[in-house]
N, C-alpha and C positions, 0 to 999 in steps of 0.2 A: 231196620231204621238206623240211619246214621246218627251217631252220638255227637252232641255239640262239643266243641273244642275250647278249652280254657287254658290260657297261658298265665302262669303265676310267677312273678319275679320275687326275689328275696326269699326263696323257698328254703333256705338253710335254717332260718330262725324259727322261734316258736309259733308266731302268727303264720308264717309261710307254710310251715308243716301242717298246721291246722287247716289252712286254706286248701292245700293239696288233698288232704284226707276228706274234708267236707265236700269239696266239689266232685271228687271221685265218687263219693257215696251218693251224690245228687245226680249222677248220670253223665258227667262230663268225661271226655278224654282229656287228661291234664298233661300239659307240658310244664315242667318245673325248671325255672331258671335261677341261677345264682352267679355271683361275680366270678367265683372260681368253681372248679368241678365239684359236684356233689359226690360224696363217697358213701352216702346213706342208701344202701340198696333195699332197705325196708320200704322205701317209697317206690312202689312198682309203677312208675310213670316214666315218660321220656324226659331226659335231662338235657338242658342246654346251659352253656356258661359264656361269660365274657363281660367286659366292662361297658355297660350301656351308656355311660357318660360320653363315650366316643360314638358319634353318629354313624360311622362306618361299621362299627361292631353291632350297633342296634339294627342297622339294615341287614347285616348278615344273620343275626338272630331271627329277625322277622322272616327272612327268606327260608330259614331252616324250619321255623314253626309252621309256615304256611298260613292259610286263612284260619282265623280264630273267631269264635263267637263271643268270647268274653276275655278281656285283658284285665288282669288285676295287677296294678303297679304297687308292689309292697316293698320294693328294695329301698333301703335307707342306711345312712351313716348315723350312728347313735352316739358319737363321741361327745364329750362335754368339756367345756373350758370357759373361764371368765372372758368377757368381751375383750378386756385389755390384753389378754394373752393370745388372741387369735391373729394369725398371720393371714396375708392374702391367700397363701396356699391352703390354709385351713378352710377359709370361706369357699374357695374354688372346689376343694374336695367335697365339702358338704353339699354344695349346690349341684355338683355333678352326680353324686351318688343318690341324692334324695329327690331332686327336682328334675334335672336334665335327663336322667335315666328314663323317667316316665315320659317326658316330652319326646325324646328321641325315639323310643320304642313305639309310642302311640302314633307318632307321625309316620314312622316306617311302615306300620301296619295299616294305616288309614286307607290306602288304595284297595285293600282287601276286605274292608268292613262292608258287609252287606246290611240291608235294612234289617233291624232287629238286633244288630250287634251291640255290645255294651262294654264300656270301660268303667272300672271301679278303681279309684285311687285311694290308697291307704294314707290318710293324713294323721293328724293328732290334735288333741285339745290344745296343744301348745301353739298351734297356728293362731289362736285367738286369745291366749292368756300367757303372760310373761312368766318365765321361770328362770331364776339365776343359773348361770353357766350353760344355758341351753339356747342362747341367742341365735347362733347360726343354724341350729336344727329347726327352731321355731320359724325363722325367716324362710327356710327352704320349704317347710310345710305350708306356710301361708302362700307362697308362690304356687305351690301345687294346687291349693284350693282355688286360686284365681284362674289357673289354667283349666281346672275342672269346669268352672262356670262358663268360661269363654268357649271351650270346646263343645259344651252342651248346646250352646246357642248356634254355633257355626255348623255343627255336624247334624243338627236335628233335621234339616230338610232331607237328608239321606236316610233318616230313620235310625240314626246311631245315638244311643243315650250315653251320657257321661255323668257319673256321680262319684262321691267320695264317702268314706267312713272316717270318723275321728275318734279313735280309741282314747280312753283315759289310761290310768295305770294298769298295765297288763301283767298279770302274775306270771312268774316263772320260778322254777325250783331255786330256793335259797334267797329269793329277793328280800323277804322280810328280815333275814339275818344280815344280808349284805348292806341294806339301806334302812336300818330300823327307824330313823327319824322321818324319812319320807314315807315309809309304810304307815307309821302311826298317824302322820298328818293326813294321808289319803283316807284311811279308815275313818278318821274323825270327821272329815269334811265331805265325804261322799255320802249322799242321802241313802244309798243302799247299804252303806257300811262295809263294803268289801271291794277287793280288787276285781278287775275284769279278767275273764278267762279267754285265752286265744280262740277257743272254739266259739265263743260268743261273738267275737269279731268276725269270724268266718260265717256265722249264721247271718249277720247283717249284710255281708257281701252277697251271699246267696239271695237274700231278700231283694237287694237292689238289682241283681242280675235278672230277676224274674218279674219285677214290678214295672210293667210295660208303660205306665203313664208317669213314671218318676224319672226326672232328669234335671241335672243342674243343682242337685242338693248335696249338702254335707251332713251326713247323719252321725250325731254323736253316739258313741257306744261307751258310756262313761258312768253308768249307774246314777244318772241324774245330776252329776257334778256340775255340768255347764249350765244347768237350769237353777242352781242354788246360789243363794247369797254368800254361802260359805262363811258363816259367822262363828262357827264352832271353834 
């Protein structure tokens, strides 16, 4: 039996790696994409690279990947800066890496999507909640969520589902030490009282990939943070 194919962007980071590992374990043939070439040979999957903010590059990557059953748009720029310090170039770079990369690749792959294909976009709780110094990132993620809903409606007649996950604070080695005030605040205001693990984000993506009646939703993966009044 032919294994389904999943294409994961942003495969270099913690969530990306967890997605590759979880989808491989779930029976997918995984194609891992990153902006520059991956040198991590422990990920025994096919690797592609290139700047997806460029529509021509996105079309080339789509051609190399071939028909995919699941596209996971995880690529993002996570730089931070006050609004007053952001230049037009900063905004363009953020929108390109975080929003247009997903639009360009999904659009390039769209002709190959068969009925039952699925797109899952990795958004963020910041798309709906303001955080200082994260304005351009939050705006790009909000645009990604809007694209998710519209694509879900327009592509539904062909049996293509489009959803998103919105992680909260995702743990990584050294995060609590590097950002102690943010870590303490999250632990205090998150109902589950802990950070989110990359593997838990990957689990939510797998759920959406297999939930055949679910489309057009943004699923928070945040330990209940977005459902809380956060009065602590």
